[in-house]
C-alpha positions in Angstrom: -0.3 -0.2 0.3 1.1 3.7 -0.9 0.5 5.6 2.7 1.5 8.6 4.3 3.0 9.1 7.9 -0.4 11.0 9.2 -2.1 7.6 8.4 -4.6 6.9 11.2 -4.5 3.5 13.5 -8.4 2.4 11.9 -7.5 2.8 8.0 -4.4 1.0 8.9 -6.1 -1.6 10.5 -9.1 -1.7 7.9 -5.8 -2.4 5.4 -4.9 -5.0 7.6 -8.2 -6.4 7.5 -8.1 -6.6 3.1 -4.5 -8.3 3.4 -2.7 -5.6 2.9 0.9 -6.5 4.4 3.4 -3.7 3.5 4.1 0.2 2.7 5.5 1.0 -0.8 8.4 3.8 -1.1 8.7 4.9 -4.6 11.5 7.1 -5.6 12.2 6.0 -9.2 8.9 8.0 -9.9 8.4 10.7 -6.2 4.7 11.3 -6.3 3.7 9.5 -3.3 5.4 7.9 -0.3 9.8 7.8 -0.9 12.8 7.2 1.3 12.4 10.5 2.6 9.4 9.0 4.7 11.5 5.9 5.3 11.4 6.4 9.5 7.9 7.9 9.9 6.1 5.1 8.1 8.2 2.4 9.8 7.0 3.9 13.1 3.6 4.1 11.8 3.4 0.4 10.2 5.8 -1.7 13.1 2.9 -2.5 15.3 0.9 -4.1 12.4 3.8 -6.3 11.5 3.8 -4.8 8.0 7.1 -4.7 6.2 8.1 -2.0 3.8 9.0 -2.2 0.3 11.4 0.1 -1.8 11.8 0.6 -5.7 14.6 2.9 -5.5 15.2 5.9 -8.1 19.2 4.6 -9.1 21.0 1.5 -7.4 24.0 4.1 -6.3 21.3 5.4 -3.8 21.7 2.6 -1.7 24.8 4.0 -0.2 23.8 6.9 1.4 20.7 5.1 2.2 22.3 2.1 3.9 22.6 3.7 7.7 18.8 4.3 7.7 18.1 0.8 6.3 20.0 -0.6 9.1 18.0 1.1 11.5 15.0 0.3 10.4 12.5 -1.3 12.9 10.6 -3.1 10.3 11.1 -5.9 7.4 12.4 -4.8 4.1 11.9 -5.8 0.9 14.3 -4.1 -2.0 12.3 -4.5 -5.2 13.5 -5.3 -8.4 16.5 -6.4 -7.8 17.4 -2.9 -6.3 17.6 -1.5 -9.7 20.7 -2.7 -10.4 21.5 -2.3 -14.0 23.0 -5.5 -15.8 25.8 -3.1 -16.9 26.7 -1.8 -13.3 27.1 -5.4 -12.4 28.0 -7.2 -9.0 30.7 -5.3 -8.4 29.0 -2.0 -8.1 28.2 -0.2 -5.1 24.6 -0.4 -4.7 24.6 -4.4 -5.6 27.0 -4.4 -2.5 24.7 -2.8 0.1 21.8 -4.9 -1.0 24.2 -8.1 -0.1 25.5 -7.0 2.8 21.8 -5.9 4.3 20.9 -9.6 3.0 23.3 -11.4 5.4 23.6 -9.1 8.0 19.7 -8.8 8.6 17.8 -11.4 8.6 14.5 -9.7 7.7 15.3 -8.5 4.7 14.3 -9.8 1.1 15.0 -8.9 -2.7 12.5 -9.0 -5.1 13.5 -10.7 -8.8 11.4 -9.6 -10.7 11.7 -6.6 -13.9 15.7 -7.4 -14.9 14.4 -7.1 -18.5 13.6 -3.5 -17.9 17.7 -3.7 -15.9 19.0 -5.0 -19.1 21.9 -3.9 -21.4 22.0 -7.0 -23.0 20.6 -9.5 -25.6 18.3 -11.6 -23.9 19.0 -10.1 -20.4 21.8 -12.3 -19.9 24.0 -9.4 -18.2 21.4 -9.5 -15.3 22.2 -13.5 -15.0 25.4 -12.9 -12.7 23.5 -10.8 -10.4 20.2 -13.0 -9.9 22.7 -16.1 -8.9 25.1 -13.9 -6.7 21.7 -13.1 -4.5 20.7 -16.8 -4.5 23.9 -17.4 -3.5 23.8 -14.9 -0.6 20.6 -15.6 0.4 17.9 -17.9 -1.5 15.7 -18.1 1.6 15.3 -14.3 1.1 14.7 -14.4 -2.6 10.8 -13.5 -4.0 9.7 -13.9 -7.4 7.5 -11.1 -9.2 6.1 -11.1 -12.3 5.6 -7.5 -12.3 2.7 -8.2 -14.6 1.2 -6.4 -16.5 4.2 -4.6 -16.9 3.2 -1.2 -16.3 4.9 2.0 -18.6 5.8 -0.5 -21.4 4.6 0.2 -24.8 6.1 -2.0 -27.2 9.0 -5.3 -26.7 6.0 -6.6 -23.9 7.7 -9.3 -22.0 6.3 -12.9 -22.6 5.3 -13.7 -19.1 6.2 -17.4 -19.1 9.5 -16.7 -20.9 10.7 -14.9 -17.8 9.7 -17.8 -15.4 11.6 -20.0 -17.6 14.5 -18.0 -18.1 14.4 -17.5 -14.2 14.3 -21.3 -14.0 17.8 -21.5 -16.2 19.4 -19.6 -14.1 19.1 -21.3 -10.9 22.4 -22.9 -9.3 20.5 -26.0 -8.9 16.6 -27.6 -8.8 16.2 -27.3 -5.3 15.6 -23.7 -4.4 12.8 -23.8 -7.1 9.9 -24.2 -5.0 11.7 -22.4 -1.9 12.1 -19.7 -4.6 8.5 -19.3 -5.6 7.0 -20.1 -2.6 8.3 -20.5 0.8 10.2 -17.2 1.2 7.3 -15.3 0.5 5.1 -17.2 2.4 7.6 -16.6 5.3 7.4 -12.8 4.5 3.9 -12.2 4.4 2.9 -14.4 7.4 6.0 -12.9 10.0 5.1 -11.2 12.8 1.7 -10.2 13.0 0.3 -10.8 10.1 -0.2 -14.1 9.8 -4.0 -13.9 9.3 -3.6 -13.9 5.4 -1.8 -13.0 2.4 -0.9 -10.1 1.3 -1.4 -7.8 -1.5 2.5 -7.6 -2.5 3.2 -10.9 -3.8 1.3 -13.9 -5.0 3.2 -17.0 -4.5 3.2 -20.1 -6.8 2.3 -23.2 -5.1 4.5 -25.9 -5.6 2.1 -28.0 -7.2 2.0 -24.9 -10.4 5.7 -24.7 -9.6 6.2 -28.4 -11.0 4.3 -27.7 -13.3 5.3 -24.7 -14.8 8.4 -26.2 -15.5 7.7 -29.7 -17.3 10.1 -29.5 -20.1 9.1 -27.5 -23.4 10.1 -27.2 -26.8 13.6 -25.2 -27.6 13.6 -22.1 -29.3 16.1 -21.1 -31.6 15.5 -17.7 -30.6 14.8 -16.5 -27.0 11.8 -13.7 -27.4 12.9 -10.2 -25.8 
């Protein structure tokens, strides 16, 4: 939910009863709540067991934000791989912040989503090292998101099944599959006081659907973009 720091308890209770489990801060398009409001919003949502999801403007912004994130009293979700571009790579300062927080805090998650927007290479292959580094660092804190319906795109609309297949091809081993698509998401959304229902931030695939999705498919000669 996009909320303001002055939101009242009654409205937060209503949102929680409706299934909301997180507050989103959007620096990329700062027309609502942003990271400037991090502390104020964290204070409001902490009693309700919510998390904060951050869509940063540039991956380099994580560096200045890191000290504040370390003090944040609620779980954190880094949206869209922390918005690290493929051309920036795993050695970039912003990506280093994401990995540090994932490994040093036990209540941070990163969403593996929207890599097609962040790629600077054919078939998005420059995003593979970033995804694999996150899965190596904290596979239990990586959650998948389709980013459907891909807002803002007017051409080269991605095929969601192709994106899922591509992510599967990047997994270091098949044992991570069900965990990536279901277990960490459930942990995130059912932590703290938010145990009654799944929220609206993510929609996990049940393991049975994951196994069906990843049944063998005929290979394509040219991957879609």
